[in-house]
DOVODREN-387443 format. One record per residue (C-alpha): chain; x, y, z. Coordinates in Angstrom, 2 decimals, always signed. Layout:
DOVODREN-387443
A, X, Y, Z
...
***
This chain:
DOVODREN-387443
A, -46.03, +13.10, +59.25
A, -46.50, +16.12, +56.41
A, -43.20, +16.88, +54.96
A, -42.18, +20.92, +54.11
A, -41.82, +21.18, +50.58
A, -38.06, +23.03, +49.31
A, -38.14, +26.78, +48.70
A, -35.90, +27.53, +46.06
A, -34.21, +30.63, +45.70
A, -35.72, +33.21, +43.08
A, -33.84, +33.49, +39.62
A, -33.23, +37.09, +40.56
A, -33.93, +39.39, +43.00
A, -36.54, +42.46, +43.06
A, -33.42, +44.65, +44.04
A, -31.20, +42.95, +40.63
A, -34.14, +43.92, +38.75
A, -34.44, +47.16, +39.65
A, -30.94, +47.57, +39.04
A, -30.01, +45.74, +36.13
A, -33.05, +45.50, +33.89
A, -33.90, +47.93, +31.05
A, -36.37, +51.05, +30.87
A, -39.46, +48.59, +30.79
A, -38.25, +46.64, +33.83
A, -37.74, +49.80, +35.73
A, -41.07, +51.48, +34.42
A, -42.67, +48.41, +35.46
A, -42.38, +48.90, +39.29
A, -44.40, +52.03, +38.73
A, -46.57, +51.13, +35.82
A, -47.91, +47.72, +35.90
A, -47.67, +45.39, +32.37
A, -45.36, +47.98, +30.67
A, -42.52, +45.19, +30.71
A, -45.00, +42.25, +29.71
A, -45.94, +44.50, +26.76
A, -42.69, +45.31, +25.53
A, -41.64, +41.24, +25.50
A, -44.79, +40.91, +23.61
A, -47.14, +39.31, +26.06
A, -49.94, +41.47, +25.05
A, -52.83, +40.01, +26.73
A, -51.05, +40.18, +30.50
A, -49.88, +43.67, +29.64
A, -53.09, +44.84, +28.94
A, -54.52, +43.41, +31.95
A, -52.27, +44.89, +34.29
A, -52.04, +48.05, +33.10
A, -56.08, +48.33, +32.55
A, -56.25, +47.32, +35.82
A, -53.87, +49.86, +37.44
A, -55.51, +52.39, +34.96
A, -59.12, +51.38, +36.44
A, -57.86, +51.52, +39.97
A, -56.39, +55.23, +39.75
A, -59.56, +56.54, +38.13
A, -61.67, +54.80, +40.85
A, -59.48, +55.61, +43.37
A, -59.74, +59.57, +43.07
A, -62.83, +60.06, +41.88
A, -64.46, +57.52, +44.88
A, -61.84, +55.22, +46.45
A, -60.11, +58.97, +48.24
A, -63.68, +60.05, +49.53
A, -64.86, +56.70, +50.93
A, -61.37, +56.04, +52.78
A, -61.54, +59.82, +54.35
A, -65.04, +59.20, +55.68
A, -64.48, +55.86, +56.53
A, -62.88, +57.88, +60.08
A, -65.73, +59.67, +61.11
A, -68.50, +57.73, +59.48
A, -70.24, +60.56, +58.44
A, -70.50, +64.39, +60.24
A, -73.92, +64.58, +60.84
A, -75.30, +61.97, +63.12
A, -78.65, +62.68, +64.22
A, -81.78, +65.25, +62.44
A, -80.65, +68.71, +62.38
A, -82.26, +71.66, +61.64
A, -80.15, +74.29, +59.90
A, -80.89, +77.99, +58.38
A, -80.67, +78.00, +54.84
A, -79.30, +81.21, +53.54
A, -80.51, +80.93, +50.14
A, -84.21, +80.22, +50.64
A, -84.16, +82.47, +53.77
A, -85.72, +79.24, +56.02
A, -84.61, +76.48, +58.75
A, -84.73, +72.43, +57.00
A, -83.84, +69.25, +58.29
A, -80.91, +67.45, +57.26
A, -81.34, +63.71, +57.61
A, -78.19, +61.95, +59.44
A, -75.48, +60.71, +57.02
A, -75.70, +56.77, +56.32
A, -73.35, +55.48, +58.35
A, -74.04, +52.02, +57.25
A, -73.47, +53.00, +53.02
A, -70.02, +54.67, +54.64
A, -68.85, +51.94, +56.44
A, -69.38, +49.72, +53.28
A, -67.59, +51.87, +51.16
A, -65.04, +52.22, +53.11
A, -64.34, +48.63, +53.82
A, -64.65, +47.61, +50.00
A, -62.35, +50.46, +49.00
A, -59.67, +49.27, +52.08
A, -60.58, +44.94, +49.92
A, -59.97, +47.35, +46.75
A, -56.64, +48.55, +47.29
A, -55.46, +45.38, +49.45
A, -56.42, +43.16, +45.46
A, -54.58, +45.94, +43.68
A, -51.32, +45.31, +46.18
A, -51.52, +41.70, +45.35
A, -51.90, +42.46, +41.64
A, -48.98, +44.63, +41.91
A, -46.64, +42.11, +43.88
A, -48.03, +39.44, +40.86
A, -47.04, +42.44, +38.34
A, -43.30, +42.33, +39.95
A, -43.11, +39.16, +40.12
A, -43.73, +38.79, +36.41
A, -41.31, +40.99, +35.32
A, -38.83, +39.97, +37.26
A, -38.88, +36.77, +35.79
A, -38.89, +38.44, +32.31
A, -36.06, +40.12, +33.67
A, -34.49, +37.24, +34.25
A, -35.44, +35.00, +30.48
A, -34.06, +38.10, +29.07
A, -30.87, +37.77, +31.00
A, -30.54, +34.49, +30.51
A, -31.12, +34.36, +26.81
A, -33.94, +31.95, +27.65
A, -37.59, +31.92, +25.54
A, -40.21, +34.12, +26.29
A, -43.95, +32.76, +26.52
A, -45.93, +34.14, +23.75
A, -49.37, +35.26, +24.65
A, -50.95, +31.96, +22.68
A, -48.43, +30.14, +25.22
A, -49.40, +31.78, +27.83
A, -53.17, +30.88, +27.29
A, -52.40, +27.14, +26.39
A, -50.86, +26.98, +30.24
A, -53.93, +28.39, +31.75
A, -55.61, +25.16, +30.18
A, -52.41, +22.62, +30.92
A, -50.14, +23.24, +33.93
A, -51.74, +26.34, +35.37
A, -55.40, +24.79, +35.13
A, -55.89, +25.07, +38.92
A, -55.79, +28.70, +38.75
A, -57.93, +29.28, +36.27
A, -60.88, +26.81, +38.11
A, -60.14, +28.69, +41.25
A, -60.75, +32.10, +39.88
A, -64.19, +32.20, +39.95
A, -64.74, +29.97, +43.51
A, -61.80, +32.45, +45.07
A, -64.05, +35.52, +43.83
A, -67.18, +34.62, +44.75
A, -65.99, +33.49, +48.30
A, -64.23, +37.11, +48.47
A, -67.73, +38.61, +47.52
A, -70.22, +37.09, +48.93
A, -68.19, +35.65, +52.29
A, -65.03, +37.98, +53.05
A, -66.68, +41.24, +52.29
A, -69.36, +40.71, +54.47
A, -67.82, +39.29, +57.46
A, -65.16, +42.18, +57.46
A, -67.82, +44.21, +57.20
A, -69.94, +43.02, +59.90
A, -66.75, +42.36, +62.33
A, -66.51, +46.21, +62.16
A, -69.80, +46.75, +63.29
A, -68.59, +45.60, +66.55
A, -66.66, +48.22, +67.01
A, -69.56, +50.88, +66.48
A, -72.24, +52.10, +68.33
A, -74.92, +50.75, +65.83
A, -77.73, +50.04, +67.96
A, -81.67, +51.17, +68.57
A, -80.28, +54.29, +69.69
A, -78.19, +55.41, +66.48
A, -79.77, +53.73, +63.74
A, -78.92, +55.42, +60.99
A, -76.06, +58.07, +61.88
A, -73.41, +55.96, +64.32
A, -69.66, +56.10, +65.50
A, -66.61, +54.07, +66.62
A, -66.56, +53.30, +69.92
A, -63.90, +50.68, +69.99
A, -63.98, +47.18, +72.46
A, -67.17, +49.19, +74.02
A, -69.56, +46.32, +73.13
A, -67.51, +43.78, +74.34
A, -66.70, +45.27, +77.61
A, -70.61, +45.05, +77.59
A, -70.64, +41.65, +77.31
A, -68.23, +40.30, +79.22
A, -68.36, +43.26, +82.37
A, -71.02, +45.07, +81.86
A, -75.17, +44.93, +81.04
A, -74.94, +41.91, +78.94
A, -72.83, +39.66, +81.06
A, -75.71, +38.34, +83.34
A, -76.74, +36.76, +79.74
A, -73.53, +36.23, +77.84
A, -71.95, +33.59, +80.53
A, -75.05, +31.74, +81.26
A, -76.34, +31.37, +77.76
A, -72.43, +30.50, +76.79
A, -72.64, +27.74, +79.90
A, -75.53, +26.48, +78.13
A, -74.41, +26.28, +74.80
A, -71.45, +24.29, +75.92
A, -73.51, +22.31, +77.97
A, -75.40, +21.57, +74.85
A, -72.86, +20.82, +72.53
A, -71.43, +18.34, +74.66
A, -74.66, +16.69, +75.64
A, -75.94, +16.65, +72.12
A, -72.92, +15.11, +70.04
A, -71.87, +12.59, +73.31
A, -75.69, +11.43, +73.30
A, -76.00, +10.82, +69.78
A, -72.69, +9.28, +69.16
A, -73.00, +7.22, +72.37
A, -76.29, +5.53, +71.09
A, -75.43, +5.80, +67.35
A, -72.56, +3.18, +68.12
A, -74.87, +1.45, +70.09
A, -77.53, +1.10, +67.15
A, -75.01, +0.32, +64.50
A, -73.48, -2.51, +66.94
A, -76.57, -3.60, +67.24
A, -77.72, -3.27, +63.73
A, -74.85, -5.56, +62.80
A, -74.85, -8.24, +65.42
A, -75.27, -11.66, +64.28
A, -78.48, -13.10, +64.19
A, -80.38, -9.93, +63.37
A, -82.59, -10.26, +60.77
A, -83.99, -7.72, +58.45
A, -80.78, -5.36, +58.65
A, -82.11, -3.49, +55.43
A, -85.29, -2.52, +56.32
A, -83.79, -1.25, +60.02
A, -81.07, +0.83, +58.05
A, -84.20, +2.09, +55.90
A, -86.08, +3.12, +58.86
A, -83.59, +4.93, +60.22
A, -82.44, +6.70, +56.93
A, -85.76, +7.80, +56.40
A, -85.94, +9.89, +59.63
A, -82.59, +11.44, +58.42
A, -84.05, +12.02, +55.15
A, -86.99, +13.55, +55.97
A, -86.29, +17.49, +55.83
A, -84.89, +18.88, +60.12
A, -87.29, +21.70, +60.02
A, -90.41, +19.39, +58.97
A, -89.26, +16.86, +61.99
A, -88.56, +19.82, +64.70
A, -92.09, +21.44, +64.12
A, -93.64, +18.32, +64.09
A, -91.76, +17.56, +67.58
A, -92.38, +20.80, +68.82
A, -96.31, +19.57, +68.39
A, -95.28, +15.72, +70.15
A, -94.27, +17.84, +73.29
A, -96.73, +20.67, +73.40
A, -99.52, +20.32, +76.36
A, -102.18, +19.62, +74.04
A, -99.70, +17.35, +72.08
A, -100.02, +13.60, +71.87
A, -97.35, +12.92, +74.67
A, -99.56, +14.84, +77.36
A, -102.75, +13.63, +76.41
A, -101.53, +10.11, +76.25
A, -100.51, +10.53, +79.59
A, -103.47, +12.12, +81.09
A, -105.63, +9.62, +79.34
A, -103.76, +6.43, +80.95
A, -104.36, +9.05, +84.14
A, -100.42, +9.01, +85.23
A, -100.69, +12.98, +85.21
A, -102.91, +15.02, +86.17
A, -101.84, +18.25, +84.33
A, -99.97, +18.40, +81.43
A, -96.34, +18.32, +81.75
A, -94.43, +21.64, +80.68
A, -91.91, +20.21, +78.35
A, -90.97, +22.89, +76.46
A, -92.07, +25.65, +79.13
A, -90.15, +24.72, +82.25
A, -86.92, +25.74, +81.90
A, -84.95, +22.77, +82.77
A, -87.25, +20.09, +81.01
A, -87.04, +22.54, +77.95
A, -83.03, +21.75, +78.30
A, -83.84, +17.89, +78.45
A, -86.38, +17.60, +76.00
A, -84.29, +19.15, +73.10
A, -81.34, +17.14, +73.84
A, -83.28, +14.13, +73.41
A, -85.26, +15.51, +70.36
A, -81.76, +15.96, +68.82
A, -80.92, +12.24, +69.85
A, -84.39, +11.57, +67.18
A, -82.44, +13.42, +64.24
A, -78.56, +12.92, +64.95
A, -78.38, +9.25, +66.15
A, -79.46, +7.96, +62.17
A, -76.03, +9.87, +60.75
A, -74.03, +8.45, +63.43
A, -75.70, +4.62, +63.10
A, -75.03, +5.16, +58.98
A, -70.96, +5.91, +59.75
A, -70.84, +3.45, +62.30
A, -72.35, +0.51, +60.49
A, -69.97, +1.57, +57.28
A, -66.80, +1.28, +59.41
A, -68.07, -2.07, +61.07
A, -68.34, -3.40, +57.35
A, -64.81, -2.61, +56.94
A, -63.07, -3.48, +60.10
A, -59.92, -6.50, +59.42
A, -62.11, -9.51, +60.14
A, -58.62, -11.74, +60.74
A, -58.23, -9.16, +64.13
A, -61.48, -9.87, +65.22
A, -61.16, -13.71, +64.89
A, -57.53, -13.42, +66.51
A, -58.60, -11.75, +69.11
A, -61.66, -14.57, +69.90
A, -59.28, -17.52, +69.23
A, -57.28, -16.23, +72.06
A, -60.71, -15.76, +74.10
A, -61.83, -12.56, +74.02
A, -65.12, -11.96, +74.88
A, -67.62, -9.25, +73.32
A, -66.50, -6.78, +75.11
A, -62.96, -7.07, +74.90
A, -63.18, -7.34, +70.95
A, -65.43, -4.25, +71.32
A, -63.28, -2.17, +73.81
A, -59.66, -3.10, +71.94
A, -60.66, -3.49, +68.38
A, -64.04, -2.16, +67.63
A, -64.23, +1.17, +69.16
A, -61.12, +2.07, +68.91
A, -61.34, +2.22, +65.00
A, -64.49, +3.61, +64.96
A, -63.14, +6.45, +67.33
A, -60.23, +7.07, +65.00
A, -62.85, +7.45, +61.54
A, -65.19, +9.30, +63.08
A, -62.97, +11.85, +65.72
A, -62.36, +14.60, +63.01
A, -66.56, +14.11, +62.15
A, -67.02, +14.31, +66.10
A, -65.23, +17.83, +66.30
A, -67.36, +19.34, +63.37
A, -70.49, +17.75, +64.65
A, -69.27, +19.92, +68.87
A, -68.79, +22.79, +66.40
A, -71.94, +22.62, +64.34
A, -73.99, +21.89, +67.59
A, -72.74, +25.04, +69.41
A, -73.98, +27.29, +65.85
A, -77.37, +24.70, +66.09
A, -79.72, +27.29, +65.02
A, -82.61, +25.07, +63.95
A, -83.42, +22.76, +67.12
A, -83.32, +25.60, +69.09
A, -85.24, +27.78, +67.33
A, -87.78, +25.38, +65.56
A, -88.40, +23.67, +68.50
A, -88.16, +26.15, +71.61
A, -88.04, +29.62, +70.02
A, -85.06, +29.90, +72.60
A, -88.13, +29.67, +75.38
A, -89.09, +29.81, +77.93
A, -88.93, +33.49, +78.76
A, -86.12, +34.25, +81.41
A, -86.47, +37.72, +83.19
A, -82.66, +37.66, +84.54
A, -81.54, +37.71, +80.61
A, -81.55, +40.41, +78.02
A, -83.34, +39.31, +75.22
A, -82.56, +35.54, +75.97
A, -84.62, +32.74, +76.84
A, -83.52, +30.08, +79.07
A, -82.71, +27.43, +76.10
A, -81.22, +30.23, +73.51
A, -77.71, +29.11, +72.33
A, -75.32, +32.17, +71.55
A, -76.15, +32.11, +67.70
A, -80.23, +32.08, +68.86
A, -79.47, +35.24, +70.88
A, -77.25, +36.43, +68.21
A, -80.41, +36.20, +65.59
A, -82.92, +37.66, +68.76
A, -80.34, +41.05, +68.72
A, -80.43, +41.93, +65.48
A, -84.16, +40.84, +64.90
A, -86.36, +41.74, +67.72
A, -88.17, +45.14, +67.98
A, -84.86, +46.40, +69.70
A, -81.88, +45.67, +67.86
A, -78.45, +45.77, +69.47
A, -76.13, +45.05, +66.08
A, -72.79, +45.92, +67.40
A, -73.54, +43.70, +70.50
A, -74.62, +40.77, +67.83
A, -71.77, +41.78, +65.79
A, -68.94, +41.52, +68.88
A, -71.39, +38.32, +69.82
A, -70.24, +36.47, +66.65
A, -66.83, +37.49, +67.17
A, -66.93, +35.61, +70.59
A, -68.65, +32.64, +68.98
A, -66.13, +32.42, +65.81
A, -63.08, +32.57, +68.49
A, -64.65, +29.56, +70.47
A, -65.45, +27.87, +67.48
A, -62.13, +28.09, +65.77
A, -59.74, +27.85, +68.99
A, -61.43, +24.27, +69.86
A, -61.56, +23.02, +66.54
A, -57.78, +24.00, +66.05
A, -56.54, +22.74, +69.49
A, -58.68, +19.11, +69.28
A, -58.40, +18.72, +65.48
A, -54.43, +18.82, +66.26
A, -54.42, +16.27, +69.37
A, -56.66, +13.49, +67.04
A, -54.54, +10.59, +65.66
A, -56.02, +10.99, +62.04
A, -54.16, +14.60, +62.03
A, -50.75, +12.92, +64.05
A, -50.35, +9.96, +61.69
A, -51.79, +12.20, +58.48
***
């Protein structure tokens, strides 16, 4: 079980630091870096001070304006004709670009949050310097601070760039897209849009989109369960078969299945799409054998299309499971298996009591990850069926569309609904996150970790 780390009390409180500190310590609560500069920690002090100066300059020149516009997302929402007194004519004013206003507003809030984090780090550094001065201890120099960055605090230095990249290219776009779910940014308001609260969520759950959302959600869950279960079961069986006694050329069989996995997925899926086509090899061969007179609608019939994508996914997913299973089987404790056989256990009992529990114990976290991956499995559905066949009861979705492919169509087709797509993305995240947390916390791998 995980052990909780003991929390040690700080060497001084912020209250004591403020009350008992010298002028530089007190001033550092307002102007970052003063205490560090007084104690000759030049680099750290300049970083804190310049960060605050740059932030204040930006805030007064751009930040206040960006945050003030965030509440309205612009005053002009559509093309407007106004009279220009200077020219004496009517002129047309373009709507305010709400996307740009929203983007700069989100960035402004993130920058303010980052400054608050930096301000807290400055206060902690000031408190530490106060405690060192109070206790008469050595105060690290700039050279010693730099040396510690390459030694005891190397992890902080190495994590800076990855964390900055995640913030810039993952966190910021994610927050930006989440905020769009609370607007009316759609085909009717492509430039100037406004805040609408939870209206998009209401449209999905109880409004005009509910007739599409719940059937697509149901199929998404059925698909995720079926795709995960079939690749796992048949992958386990294939792995057991290859590792069985008496099987020759095991390396050849493994290589053949690895080739399937090694081929780029989009190539395999496009080939399989042609394979199942009305004029493809399957229908052509069946007609040549006079088993059918008309092509089977593998990808045009709703129920057959769903079955076809599940079967095709097995072709792609089984080799992955097979490789993991063979590795697990090769590392099973053979003494337990031999002892079970001596006690009279047959092959099925050995599999049921020893082999399968070990496979399940190792693979359960991977199965959870695979299930979540199948919920968001864009490639298989989009490249194989394109979400089709068309369903007249659905809004911009086909019979095999998953939530993620429907989201794509809501943003990329001729009638974009960005706010609905953003709200749908939030629902997908909630479903994936809740299932992952609940399922993983119940696995033996987590409990015994």
